[in-house]
C-alpha positions in Angstrom: 10.7 52.8 15.4 11.1 55.3 12.6 8.5 56.0 10.1 10.7 54.9 7.3 10.9 51.3 8.7 7.2 51.0 8.2 8.0 50.5 4.5 10.2 47.5 5.2 7.7 46.0 7.6 4.7 46.4 5.3 6.8 45.2 2.4 7.7 42.0 4.2 4.0 41.5 5.0 3.0 41.9 1.4 5.7 39.4 0.3 4.5 36.9 2.9 0.8 37.3 1.8 1.9 36.9 -1.8 3.5 33.6 -0.9 0.3 32.6 1.0 -1.8 33.5 -2.1 0.5 31.4 -4.3 0.2 28.3 -2.1 -3.6 28.7 -1.9 -3.8 29.0 -5.7 -1.7 25.8 -6.0 -4.0 24.0 -3.5 -7.2 25.1 -5.4 -5.7 24.1 -8.8 -4.9 20.6 -7.5 -8.1 20.1 -5.5 -9.6 17.6 -7.9 -6.5 15.8 -9.1 -6.5 12.0 -8.5 -4.0 9.3 -8.0 -4.0 5.6 -7.6 -1.6 5.6 -4.5 -1.3 7.6 -1.4 2.3 8.5 -2.1 1.6 10.2 -5.4 -1.4 12.2 -4.3 -1.1 15.9 -4.0 -1.2 17.2 -0.4 -2.3 20.7 0.6 0.5 23.1 1.3 0.6 25.9 3.8 3.3 28.6 4.4 4.9 29.0 7.8 5.5 32.5 9.0 7.7 33.9 11.7 8.0 37.4 13.2 11.4 39.1 12.6 12.4 41.1 15.7 15.0 43.8 16.1 16.7 44.6 19.4 15.8 48.0 20.8 18.5 50.6 20.9 21.0 50.2 23.8 23.1 47.4 25.1 21.3 44.0 25.4 22.1 43.7 29.2 20.9 47.2 30.0 17.4 46.2 31.2 15.7 43.4 33.1 12.9 43.5 30.4 15.1 42.9 27.4 12.6 40.5 25.8 9.9 43.1 26.0 12.0 45.8 24.4 12.2 44.0 21.0 10.4 45.7 18.2 8.8 44.1 15.2 10.8 44.3 12.0 8.4 42.4 9.8 7.5 38.9 8.9 9.4 36.2 7.1 8.4 33.0 5.4 10.2 30.0 7.0 9.0 27.6 4.4 6.0 25.8 3.0 4.9 22.5 4.6 2.6 19.8 3.4 -0.6 19.1 5.3 -0.4 15.6 6.8 -4.1 15.1 7.3 -5.8 12.0 5.8 -6.4 11.9 2.1 -9.8 11.1 0.6 -10.1 7.6 -0.7 -13.1 7.0 -2.9 -14.3 3.7 -4.4 -14.5 4.3 -8.1 -13.6 1.1 -9.9 -14.4 2.5 -13.4 -12.0 5.5 -13.0 -8.9 5.2 -15.2 -6.6 6.1 -12.2 -8.2 3.5 -9.9 -5.8 1.1 -8.2 -6.2 -2.8 -8.0 -8.9 -2.5 -5.3 -10.8 0.2 -7.3 -9.9 3.2 -5.1 -8.7 6.6 -6.2 -7.2 9.1 -3.8 -8.2 12.8 -3.8 -6.1 15.5 -2.2 -6.8 16.8 1.4 -7.8 20.2 0.0 -11.0 21.8 1.3 -11.8 24.4 -1.3 -14.1 26.4 1.0 -11.4 26.8 3.6 -8.9 27.7 0.8 -11.3 30.4 -0.5 -11.7 31.9 3.0 -7.9 31.9 3.4 -7.6 33.5 0.0 -9.9 36.4 1.0 -8.0 36.8 4.3 -4.6 36.9 2.5 -6.0 39.3 -0.1 -7.3 41.6 2.6 -4.0 41.5 4.5 -2.1 42.3 1.4 -4.4 45.3 0.7 -4.0 46.5 4.3 -0.3 46.5 4.0 -0.5 48.4 0.7 -2.8 51.0 2.3 -0.3 51.2 5.2 2.5 52.0 2.8 0.4 54.7 1.1 -0.5 56.3 4.5 3.2 56.3 5.6 4.2 57.9 2.2 1.5 60.6 2.7 2.8 61.3 6.3 6.4 61.6 5.1 5.3 64.0 2.4 3.5 66.1 5.0 6.6 66.1 7.2 8.6 67.5 4.2 6.2 70.4 3.8 6.3 71.4 7.5 9.3 73.6 7.0 7.7 75.7 4.2 
């Protein structure tokens, strides 16, 4: 793997963490929204990531260990899925959004977990940014070796 591919890998990581931060923000923003039915209630959303791999140089049938010779090429966001865990039904007959039985439904968003995920995503984004700065510094040092 060349040093220049570090920028693509770190950039894909930053993009993935940005998507993660956006979904977390959406979850926190909708944590206290209510609805009178299960179908209309907001459900927590989570991004799904996958590793992008690139084949090592050489022909694919050259080695018995071809699967182990794949190098990471970054991360991609496959999509955003809704959490299918149970919603919170609360008996609040005086609430304007209560259904005929007096229940309102709150989203399945745990704000404490979302805040912990937000800190993790923020730190991952920061690590990728620092990685890019380190790679840039290393490339600048390589350019000055010939002087």
